[in-house]
LOMARNU-136297 format. One record per residue (C-alpha): residue in three letters; chain; x, z, y. Coordinates in Angstrom, 1 decimal, padded with zeros to 4 digits. Layout:
// LOMARNU-136297
> residu; chaine; X; Z; Y
> ALA; A; X; Z; Y
...
// end
This chain:
// LOMARNU-136297
> residu; chaine; X; Z; Y
> UNK; A; -001.1; 046.0; -020.8
> UNK; A; -002.0; 043.1; -019.6
> UNK; A; -005.7; 042.1; -020.4
> UNK; A; -005.9; 040.2; -023.5
> UNK; A; -007.7; 036.5; -021.9
> UNK; A; -005.1; 036.5; -018.8
> UNK; A; -002.9; 033.8; -018.5
> UNK; A; 000.1; 035.3; -018.3
> UNK; A; -000.8; 036.3; -021.7
> UNK; A; -002.2; 033.6; -022.9
> UNK; A; 000.6; 031.4; -022.6
> UNK; A; 003.3; 033.1; -024.3
> UNK; A; 001.2; 033.6; -027.0
> UNK; A; 000.2; 029.9; -027.4
> UNK; A; 004.2; 029.0; -026.5
> UNK; A; 003.2; 027.0; -023.7
> UNK; A; 005.5; 028.9; -020.9
> UNK; A; 007.9; 031.7; -019.8
> UNK; A; 008.8; 033.4; -016.4
> UNK; A; 012.1; 035.3; -016.9
> UNK; A; 013.6; 037.8; -013.8
> UNK; A; 016.3; 034.5; -013.0
> UNK; A; 014.5; 032.5; -011.4
> UNK; A; 011.2; 034.2; -010.1
> UNK; A; 008.2; 032.2; -009.3
> UNK; A; 009.6; 029.7; -011.1
> UNK; A; 008.4; 028.2; -015.0
> UNK; A; 010.3; 027.5; -018.3
> UNK; A; 007.9; 025.2; -019.5
> UNK; A; 007.6; 024.5; -023.9
> UNK; A; 007.5; 021.5; -025.1
> UNK; A; 003.6; 022.1; -025.8
> UNK; A; 003.5; 024.1; -022.3
> UNK; A; 004.1; 020.5; -021.4
> UNK; A; 002.2; 018.1; -023.4
> UNK; A; -001.0; 020.0; -021.2
> UNK; A; 001.4; 019.8; -017.7
> UNK; A; 001.3; 015.4; -018.9
> UNK; A; -002.2; 015.3; -020.2
> UNK; A; -003.1; 017.2; -016.6
> UNK; A; -001.4; 014.6; -015.5
> UNK; A; -002.8; 012.3; -016.9
> UNK; A; -005.8; 012.9; -016.0
> UNK; A; -005.2; 012.3; -012.1
> UNK; A; -003.6; 009.7; -012.2
> UNK; A; -006.3; 007.8; -013.3
> UNK; A; -008.6; 008.9; -011.7
> UNK; A; -005.9; 008.6; -008.2
> UNK; A; -005.0; 005.0; -009.5
> UNK; A; -009.2; 003.9; -010.3
> UNK; A; -009.8; 005.1; -005.8
> UNK; A; -007.0; 002.9; -004.5
> UNK; A; -003.9; 005.3; -004.5
> UNK; A; -000.5; 004.1; -004.7
> UNK; A; 002.0; 006.5; -006.7
> UNK; A; 005.2; 007.2; -004.5
> UNK; A; 008.2; 009.1; -005.4
> UNK; A; 010.3; 011.6; -002.1
> UNK; A; 013.3; 013.1; -001.7
> UNK; A; 013.7; 016.9; -002.8
> UNK; A; 016.5; 017.9; 000.2
> UNK; A; 015.8; 016.8; 003.2
> UNK; A; 017.8; 017.9; 007.0
> UNK; A; 016.1; 020.1; 008.7
> UNK; A; 015.7; 017.4; 011.5
> UNK; A; 012.7; 016.1; 009.2
> UNK; A; 011.3; 019.8; 009.6
> UNK; A; 011.5; 019.6; 013.1
> UNK; A; 009.7; 016.6; 014.1
> UNK; A; 006.8; 017.2; 011.3
> UNK; A; 006.9; 020.6; 013.7
> UNK; A; 007.0; 022.2; 009.7
> UNK; A; 010.7; 023.9; 011.1
> UNK; A; 008.5; 026.2; 014.3
> UNK; A; 005.4; 027.0; 011.9
> UNK; A; 006.3; 027.2; 008.4
> UNK; A; 010.2; 028.4; 008.2
> UNK; A; 009.4; 031.5; 006.7
> UNK; A; 008.0; 029.5; 003.3
> UNK; A; 010.5; 027.1; 003.8
> UNK; A; 014.5; 028.1; 001.4
> UNK; A; 016.9; 027.4; 003.4
> UNK; A; 020.9; 025.7; 002.7
> UNK; A; 023.5; 024.3; 004.0
> UNK; A; 026.6; 024.8; 006.3
> UNK; A; 028.3; 022.8; 009.5
> UNK; A; 025.2; 023.0; 011.0
> UNK; A; 023.7; 020.3; 009.2
> UNK; A; 021.1; 022.5; 007.1
> UNK; A; 018.5; 021.4; 005.0
> UNK; A; 015.4; 023.0; 003.5
> UNK; A; 013.5; 021.8; 000.0
> UNK; A; 010.3; 020.4; 000.7
> UNK; A; 006.9; 023.0; 000.8
> UNK; A; 005.2; 020.2; 001.5
> UNK; A; 004.9; 015.5; 001.1
> UNK; A; 003.6; 014.6; 003.9
> UNK; A; 007.0; 013.9; 006.4
> UNK; A; 008.0; 012.3; 003.1
> UNK; A; 004.9; 010.1; 002.7
> UNK; A; 004.6; 009.1; 006.9
> UNK; A; 007.9; 007.5; 006.7
> UNK; A; 006.7; 005.1; 004.1
> UNK; A; 003.4; 004.3; 006.5
> UNK; A; 006.2; 003.7; 009.7
> UNK; A; 008.2; 001.2; 007.1
> UNK; A; 005.8; -000.2; 006.6
> UNK; A; 004.1; -002.5; 010.0
> UNK; A; 000.8; -002.3; 008.8
> UNK; A; -001.9; -003.5; 010.5
> UNK; A; -006.2; -002.8; 010.8
> UNK; A; -006.8; -004.4; 007.7
> UNK; A; -004.2; -002.5; 005.4
> UNK; A; -006.5; 000.6; 006.3
> UNK; A; -007.0; 003.2; 004.3
> UNK; A; -004.1; 003.6; 003.1
> UNK; A; -003.4; 005.8; 000.2
> UNK; A; -000.6; 007.2; -000.5
> UNK; A; -000.5; 010.1; -004.0
> UNK; A; 002.6; 011.8; -005.5
> UNK; A; 002.6; 014.1; -008.9
> UNK; A; 006.1; 016.3; -006.9
> UNK; A; 007.5; 019.0; -007.1
> UNK; A; 007.5; 021.8; -004.3
> UNK; A; 008.7; 025.1; -003.2
> UNK; A; 007.9; 027.8; -000.5
> UNK; A; 009.6; 031.4; -000.7
> UNK; A; 006.4; 033.8; -001.5
> UNK; A; 007.4; 036.7; -000.7
> UNK; A; 007.9; 038.9; -003.8
> UNK; A; 005.6; 041.0; -004.1
> UNK; A; 002.9; 038.1; -003.7
> UNK; A; 004.0; 036.1; -007.2
> UNK; A; 001.2; 036.4; -009.6
> UNK; A; 002.4; 034.4; -012.6
> UNK; A; 000.9; 031.0; -012.5
> UNK; A; -001.8; 031.4; -009.9
> UNK; A; 001.0; 031.8; -007.5
> UNK; A; 005.3; 030.8; -007.9
> UNK; A; 008.2; 029.6; -005.4
> UNK; A; 008.2; 026.2; -007.2
> UNK; A; 005.0; 023.8; -008.5
> UNK; A; 003.6; 020.9; -009.1
> UNK; A; 001.1; 018.8; -006.0
> UNK; A; -000.8; 016.1; -007.1
> UNK; A; -001.0; 015.3; -003.6
> UNK; A; -001.9; 012.7; -001.9
> UNK; A; -002.4; 011.1; 001.9
> UNK; A; -004.5; 008.4; 003.7
> UNK; A; -003.9; 006.6; 006.7
> UNK; A; -006.5; 005.6; 008.3
> UNK; A; -008.8; 004.3; 011.8
> UNK; A; -010.2; 006.5; 013.1
> UNK; A; -014.6; 005.1; 011.8
> UNK; A; -013.5; 005.7; 008.1
> UNK; A; -012.3; 010.2; 008.9
> UNK; A; -016.0; 010.5; 007.4
> UNK; A; -016.4; 008.1; 004.6
> UNK; A; -013.1; 009.2; 003.7
> UNK; A; -014.1; 013.0; 003.5
> UNK; A; -017.2; 012.0; 002.6
> UNK; A; -016.0; 010.2; -000.3
> UNK; A; -013.5; 013.3; -002.2
> UNK; A; -015.7; 016.1; -001.3
> UNK; A; -018.3; 013.7; -004.1
> UNK; A; -015.3; 013.1; -006.1
> UNK; A; -013.6; 016.1; -006.5
> UNK; A; -016.5; 018.4; -007.4
> UNK; A; -017.6; 016.4; -009.8
> UNK; A; -013.7; 015.9; -010.9
> UNK; A; -014.5; 019.9; -011.9
> UNK; A; -017.4; 019.6; -013.2
> UNK; A; -016.5; 017.5; -015.6
> UNK; A; -013.5; 019.7; -016.2
> UNK; A; -015.9; 023.1; -017.1
> UNK; A; -015.8; 024.3; -013.3
> UNK; A; -019.5; 024.1; -012.1
> UNK; A; -019.3; 026.3; -010.0
> UNK; A; -017.1; 025.6; -007.1
> UNK; A; -016.5; 027.1; -003.6
> UNK; A; -015.7; 025.8; -000.5
> UNK; A; -015.1; 026.8; 002.4
> UNK; A; -013.5; 025.8; 006.2
> UNK; A; -010.8; 027.1; 007.1
> UNK; A; -010.7; 026.9; 011.6
> UNK; A; -007.0; 026.4; 014.0
> UNK; A; -004.8; 029.3; 012.7
> UNK; A; -003.6; 030.7; 015.9
> UNK; A; -000.6; 030.0; 016.2
> UNK; A; -000.1; 025.5; 015.5
> UNK; A; 000.4; 022.4; 017.7
> UNK; A; -001.8; 020.1; 018.6
> UNK; A; -003.8; 020.9; 022.2
> UNK; A; -007.2; 022.6; 021.8
> UNK; A; -009.4; 019.0; 022.2
> UNK; A; -007.8; 017.7; 019.4
> UNK; A; -009.0; 020.7; 017.6
> UNK; A; -012.0; 020.6; 018.9
> UNK; A; -012.7; 016.5; 017.4
> UNK; A; -010.9; 017.3; 014.4
> UNK; A; -012.9; 020.8; 013.3
> UNK; A; -016.1; 018.9; 014.2
> UNK; A; -015.4; 015.6; 013.0
> UNK; A; -014.3; 018.1; 009.2
> UNK; A; -018.0; 019.9; 009.3
> UNK; A; -019.9; 017.1; 009.7
> UNK; A; -017.9; 014.7; 007.0
> UNK; A; -018.6; 018.6; 005.1
> UNK; A; -022.8; 017.7; 006.1
> UNK; A; -022.4; 014.1; 005.8
> UNK; A; -021.7; 015.0; 001.6
> UNK; A; -024.0; 018.2; 001.7
> UNK; A; -021.8; 021.0; 001.5
> UNK; A; -022.3; 024.2; 003.6
> UNK; A; -018.6; 025.2; 003.8
> UNK; A; -018.1; 029.4; 004.1
> UNK; A; -015.8; 029.0; 007.8
> UNK; A; -012.8; 031.1; 007.6
> UNK; A; -012.0; 031.3; 011.3
> UNK; A; -008.0; 031.0; 012.1
> UNK; A; -006.8; 030.0; 008.2
> UNK; A; -006.6; 026.2; 008.6
> UNK; A; -003.0; 024.7; 008.2
> UNK; A; -000.9; 024.7; 011.5
> UNK; A; -002.0; 020.8; 012.1
> UNK; A; -005.6; 020.9; 011.5
> UNK; A; -008.9; 022.5; 010.1
> UNK; A; -008.7; 021.4; 005.9
> UNK; A; -011.8; 022.7; 003.7
> UNK; A; -010.8; 023.8; 000.8
> UNK; A; -012.6; 024.5; -003.0
> UNK; A; -012.0; 027.7; -004.4
> UNK; A; -012.2; 028.7; -008.7
> UNK; A; -012.6; 031.7; -010.4
> UNK; A; -010.5; 033.1; -012.8
> UNK; A; -011.3; 035.8; -015.3
> UNK; A; -011.5; 038.5; -013.3
> UNK; A; -013.6; 036.8; -010.7
> UNK; A; -011.5; 036.6; -008.4
> UNK; A; -011.1; 032.8; -006.9
> UNK; A; -008.0; 030.7; -006.6
> UNK; A; -007.8; 027.5; -003.0
> UNK; A; -007.4; 024.9; -005.5
> UNK; A; -007.9; 021.3; -004.3
> UNK; A; -008.2; 020.3; -000.3
> UNK; A; -009.1; 017.9; 001.9
> UNK; A; -007.2; 018.6; 005.6
> UNK; A; -008.4; 017.0; 009.1
> UNK; A; -004.9; 015.4; 011.0
> UNK; A; -004.7; 014.6; 013.8
> UNK; A; -000.9; 016.1; 015.2
> UNK; A; 001.6; 014.9; 012.8
> UNK; A; 000.4; 011.5; 013.3
> UNK; A; 001.3; 011.5; 017.4
> UNK; A; 004.0; 013.9; 016.1
> UNK; A; 005.9; 010.7; 014.1
> UNK; A; 004.2; 008.4; 016.7
> UNK; A; 003.7; 006.3; 014.2
> UNK; A; 001.0; 003.1; 015.0
> UNK; A; -000.3; 000.3; 013.1
> UNK; A; -001.4; -003.2; 015.0
> UNK; A; -005.8; -003.7; 015.9
> UNK; A; -007.9; -006.4; 015.2
> UNK; A; -007.0; -007.2; 019.2
> UNK; A; -003.3; -007.2; 018.2
> UNK; A; -003.0; -003.6; 020.2
> UNK; A; -000.6; -000.5; 018.7
> UNK; A; -003.4; 002.2; 017.8
> UNK; A; -002.6; 005.6; 016.4
> UNK; A; -003.4; 006.0; 012.4
> UNK; A; -005.7; 009.2; 012.0
> UNK; A; -003.6; 011.5; 008.1
> UNK; A; -005.6; 013.1; 005.7
> UNK; A; -004.5; 015.5; 003.1
> UNK; A; -005.6; 016.0; 000.5
> UNK; A; -005.5; 017.3; -003.7
> UNK; A; -007.4; 017.3; -006.1
> UNK; A; -005.6; 019.7; -008.4
> UNK; A; -003.5; 021.3; -005.5
> UNK; A; -001.2; 023.5; -007.7
> UNK; A; -001.2; 021.5; -011.5
> UNK; A; 000.6; 025.1; -012.8
> UNK; A; -002.6; 027.4; -010.9
> UNK; A; -005.3; 024.7; -012.5
> UNK; A; -003.6; 025.4; -015.7
> UNK; A; -003.6; 029.6; -015.7
> UNK; A; -007.4; 028.4; -014.7
> UNK; A; -007.9; 026.6; -017.8
> UNK; A; -006.2; 029.2; -019.4
> UNK; A; -008.6; 032.2; -018.4
> UNK; A; -011.3; 031.0; -020.0
> UNK; A; -012.1; 031.4; -023.8
> UNK; A; -010.6; 028.2; -025.4
> UNK; A; -008.4; 025.4; -024.5
> UNK; A; -010.4; 021.9; -024.6
> UNK; A; -009.7; 019.8; -027.2
> UNK; A; -008.5; 016.9; -024.6
> UNK; A; -006.3; 019.0; -023.1
> UNK; A; -004.5; 020.8; -026.9
> UNK; A; -001.0; 020.7; -027.4
> UNK; A; -002.2; 020.2; -030.9
> UNK; A; -005.2; 018.2; -031.6
> UNK; A; -005.8; 017.9; -035.4
> UNK; A; -003.5; 019.5; -038.2
> UNK; A; -003.6; 018.3; -041.5
> UNK; A; -003.8; 019.6; -044.1
> UNK; A; -002.6; 018.9; -047.8
> UNK; A; -004.6; 021.6; -050.1
> UNK; A; -001.9; 020.9; -053.3
> UNK; A; 001.8; 019.2; -053.9
> UNK; A; -000.4; 015.6; -055.2
> UNK; A; -002.3; 015.2; -051.9
> UNK; A; 001.4; 015.1; -049.3
> UNK; A; 001.9; 011.7; -049.8
> UNK; A; -001.8; 010.7; -048.5
> UNK; A; -002.2; 013.4; -046.1
> UNK; A; 001.6; 012.1; -044.1
> UNK; A; 000.3; 008.5; -044.3
> UNK; A; -003.2; 009.4; -042.6
> UNK; A; -001.0; 012.1; -040.5
> UNK; A; 000.8; 009.1; -038.9
> UNK; A; -002.7; 007.2; -038.6
> UNK; A; -004.0; 009.9; -036.4
> UNK; A; -000.3; 010.3; -034.5
> UNK; A; -001.3; 005.7; -033.8
> UNK; A; -004.6; 006.3; -032.6
> UNK; A; -003.0; 008.5; -030.3
> UNK; A; -004.0; 012.1; -030.7
> UNK; A; -001.5; 014.7; -030.9
> UNK; A; -001.7; 015.6; -034.9
> UNK; A; 000.4; 017.8; -036.4
> UNK; A; 001.3; 018.5; -040.7
> UNK; A; 001.1; 021.6; -042.1
> UNK; A; 001.8; 021.6; -046.4
> UNK; A; 003.6; 024.7; -046.3
> UNK; A; 003.3; 026.7; -049.7
> UNK; A; 000.7; 028.8; -047.9
> UNK; A; -003.0; 029.4; -049.1
> UNK; A; -005.8; 027.2; -047.6
> UNK; A; -007.3; 030.5; -045.0
> UNK; A; -004.2; 031.3; -043.8
> UNK; A; -003.2; 028.2; -042.4
> UNK; A; -006.8; 027.4; -041.1
> UNK; A; -006.2; 031.2; -039.5
> UNK; A; -003.2; 030.3; -038.0
> UNK; A; -004.6; 027.1; -036.3
> UNK; A; -007.4; 028.7; -035.3
> UNK; A; -005.0; 031.4; -033.5
> UNK; A; -003.0; 028.7; -031.9
> UNK; A; -006.6; 027.7; -030.0
> UNK; A; -006.0; 023.9; -032.1
> UNK; A; -009.4; 022.8; -032.1
> UNK; A; -009.6; 020.2; -035.0
> UNK; A; -008.1; 021.2; -038.8
> UNK; A; -008.6; 018.3; -041.4
> UNK; A; -008.3; 018.6; -044.7
> UNK; A; -006.9; 016.8; -047.9
> UNK; A; -008.0; 017.6; -051.4
> UNK; A; -008.1; 015.6; -054.7
> UNK; A; -012.2; 015.4; -053.6
> UNK; A; -010.5; 013.9; -050.5
> UNK; A; -007.7; 011.8; -052.3
> UNK; A; -009.9; 010.0; -054.7
> UNK; A; -013.2; 009.1; -051.8
> UNK; A; -010.8; 008.2; -048.6
> UNK; A; -012.0; 010.8; -047.2
> UNK; A; -010.7; 013.8; -044.2
> UNK; A; -013.2; 017.7; -045.1
> UNK; A; -012.9; 018.8; -041.1
> UNK; A; -013.2; 022.0; -040.1
> UNK; A; -014.1; 022.8; -035.7
> UNK; A; -015.0; 025.2; -033.9
> UNK; A; -016.4; 028.4; -035.4
> UNK; A; -016.1; 027.5; -038.8
> UNK; A; -018.3; 024.5; -038.5
> UNK; A; -017.3; 021.2; -041.5
> UNK; A; -018.5; 017.9; -042.4
> UNK; A; -016.2; 016.0; -045.1
> UNK; A; -016.9; 011.6; -043.4
> UNK; A; -014.7; 008.4; -044.6
> UNK; A; -011.0; 008.7; -043.0
> UNK; A; -012.3; 005.7; -040.3
> UNK; A; -014.6; 007.4; -039.4
> UNK; A; -012.8; 010.6; -038.7
> UNK; A; -010.4; 009.3; -037.3
> UNK; A; -013.0; 007.7; -034.8
> UNK; A; -015.0; 010.3; -034.5
> UNK; A; -011.9; 012.6; -034.0
> UNK; A; -010.5; 009.9; -030.8
> UNK; A; -014.7; 011.3; -029.8
> UNK; A; -013.9; 014.9; -030.0
> UNK; A; -010.4; 014.5; -028.2
> UNK; A; -011.4; 011.8; -025.9
> UNK; A; -010.6; 013.0; -021.4
> UNK; A; -013.8; 013.6; -020.2
> UNK; A; -011.5; 012.1; -016.7
// end
């Protein structure tokens, strides 16, 4: 029996998603759940756009030669879904970085174009062992808010520090002020020589310190191409799950032989930073669901509008249209049920705002709002809409 606060119980109860044996480690998103995912996607898009990222989209299935060039075939093969015949093997992408490198390589950039920041909200596939799958926390198919910064050496420290400060503020705004930060260093199986790793680890550690962080050391837990800072958040029983990350990569740019032209007209190798805020959107949804209540800006239905009787239905329908035009996710509940029952069902469905229209509200052009644990207020229609917009506005 699942704990009532476990996201694997909360999600199906709210009609957000389900999992089934025919698609192990993959999610069936229902309409309400997809609304929640899209709200998170919109928030991270606003953030990345403000930070100067350009969004791209890249293929899902790529031939073995690309994964051999990146080193994933040699160092990450056991986690990849591979298909093919007659020697033309291909794999579903577990990461986006080799694809973003292809875009950089075809862009003919100079030092004036750096840092180049690319981002992608893309689906990734990883062949995780069946025994490690755990609801939305560990999947075989997941959505990653991936991004890569291609930069000159002098940009590295500032880009890492900016990411760290911004990520912590982002998490705090979403209700996660307690973020654990770890520095993961070179793994036993890796690409690149020790001198490259010494440099990457020293620079990443120095940038973390400049951002005011004191990360816990995790020896041997870095990616095969570079060290990383990991941002972890706790679930409802205190287990920590990695979400955001930034990784300093001096290996893949060399493996793909990419370059830019410096001020003297010389070819230079860029550094590459891999970064993500949510990491896995599905994992972040799980963390959100394991809190007591979804915040209003993420609620699939933000307002339920209920006429007391049939006479108020035309007025309720008109107000519903106004709420939706204003950008609120509103629904009309005009069933022949008691008002108390409709309020209780909206509360059980995690709807943050319930608006009642009775004879007095129609006469005074007002709405009676019920929010949270029984709090009630009567506001004029325009004032009520303004209040609801403020209540449901995203914090990021």
